[in-house]
C-alpha positions as CSV (number, residue, x, y, z in Angstrom):
1,X,-0.2,24.3,14.4
2,X,-0.4,21.7,12.2
3,X,0.1,18.0,14.0
4,X,1.4,15.1,12.2
5,X,1.1,11.9,13.4
6,X,4.2,9.7,12.4
7,X,6.0,5.7,12.5
8,X,9.0,6.4,12.7
9,X,9.5,3.4,10.6
10,X,7.1,3.9,8.5
11,X,8.7,4.7,4.2
12,X,5.3,6.8,3.8
13,X,5.5,9.3,6.8
14,X,9.3,9.4,5.9
15,X,8.1,11.0,2.6
16,X,5.8,12.6,4.3
17,X,8.3,14.5,6.4
18,X,10.5,15.5,3.7
19,X,7.9,16.8,1.8
20,X,7.2,18.9,4.6
21,X,10.5,20.1,5.3
22,X,11.3,20.8,1.5
23,X,8.5,22.7,1.6
24,X,9.5,24.7,5.0
25,X,5.8,23.9,6.5
26,X,6.2,24.0,10.2
27,X,4.9,21.1,12.1
28,X,4.8,19.2,15.7
29,X,5.8,15.2,14.8
30,X,4.3,13.2,16.8
31,X,4.5,9.3,17.4
32,X,1.9,7.1,16.7
33,X,2.7,4.4,18.3
34,X,4.1,6.0,21.4
35,X,1.7,8.5,21.5
36,X,-1.4,7.7,19.6
37,X,-4.2,9.6,19.2
38,X,-7.0,9.1,21.7
39,X,-10.3,9.0,21.6
40,X,-11.3,12.3,21.8
41,X,-8.8,13.6,19.0
42,X,-9.8,11.2,16.4
43,X,-13.2,12.0,16.9
44,X,-12.7,15.3,16.2
45,X,-10.6,14.5,13.5
46,X,-13.6,11.9,11.9
47,X,-16.1,14.9,12.1
48,X,-13.7,17.6,10.8
49,X,-12.5,14.9,7.3
50,X,-15.7,13.8,5.7
51,X,-14.2,10.8,5.5
52,X,-15.8,7.4,5.8
53,X,-14.4,5.7,9.4
54,X,-13.0,3.1,7.8
55,X,-10.7,5.4,6.0
56,X,-8.8,6.3,9.4
57,X,-7.4,2.1,9.8
58,X,-4.4,1.1,8.6
59,X,-5.7,-1.4,6.2
60,X,-2.4,-2.8,5.5
61,X,-1.1,-3.1,8.7
62,X,-0.9,-6.4,10.6
63,X,-2.0,-5.9,13.2
64,X,-5.4,-4.4,11.3
65,X,-4.9,-8.0,9.4
66,X,-4.5,-10.3,12.5
67,X,-7.0,-8.8,14.5
68,X,-9.2,-9.7,11.3
69,X,-11.0,-6.5,11.5
70,X,-11.6,-6.3,7.6
71,X,-14.3,-8.7,8.9
72,X,-15.2,-7.8,11.7
73,X,-15.7,-3.4,10.8
74,X,-18.7,-3.5,9.1
75,X,-20.8,-5.2,12.4
76,X,-19.2,-2.8,15.0
77,X,-20.5,0.7,15.7
78,X,-18.9,4.0,15.1
79,X,-18.5,4.2,18.7
80,X,-16.2,0.7,19.2
81,X,-14.8,1.5,16.2
82,X,-13.4,4.7,17.5
83,X,-12.6,2.8,20.7
84,X,-10.5,0.2,18.8
85,X,-8.1,3.3,17.0
86,X,-7.8,5.0,20.4
87,X,-6.1,1.7,21.7
88,X,-3.3,1.0,19.2
89,X,-1.6,4.0,17.1
90,X,-0.4,0.7,14.5
91,X,-4.5,0.7,14.0
92,X,-4.1,4.0,12.4
93,X,-3.8,5.4,9.0
94,X,-1.1,7.0,8.8
95,X,0.7,9.8,8.9
96,X,-2.0,11.2,10.5
97,X,-2.1,15.0,9.6
98,X,-4.4,17.6,12.1
99,X,-5.1,20.8,10.8
100,X,-7.2,23.7,12.5
101,X,-9.6,23.3,9.7
102,X,-8.2,19.9,7.6
103,X,-7.4,16.1,8.1
104,X,-5.5,14.1,5.8
105,X,-4.6,10.7,5.9
106,X,-2.1,8.7,4.6
107,X,0.3,10.4,1.6
108,X,-0.6,11.8,-1.5
109,X,1.5,14.5,-2.6
110,X,-1.2,16.6,-4.0
111,X,-3.8,16.3,-1.8
112,X,-1.0,17.6,0.8
113,X,-0.3,20.4,-1.7
114,X,-3.7,21.6,-2.1
115,X,-4.0,21.5,1.7
116,X,-1.0,22.7,3.2
117,X,0.0,25.4,0.9
């Protein structure tokens, strides 16, 4: 089953869910704010994604900017970054999609089409 971590007020998440519904793709919807991914989930997704860990951060979010993470992340270890991501779902790039063999960060229709169809 496809796990989709979303925030209900996020317009990008709404577009992504509409795309999944329009393409009749079944998924398990998880509220990223109320049920943020834990460290083990984030670490497994990071390792599966072949993406830099920085890509997992919601760099346009208020929390990210308020904590001035653009200045702090370069000095943090991966372990520290994973611990931080696991503290609050609003720090995590969304939607976050985790399947058996793929991880998608954000919504890019072409990327999703290639990975999920």
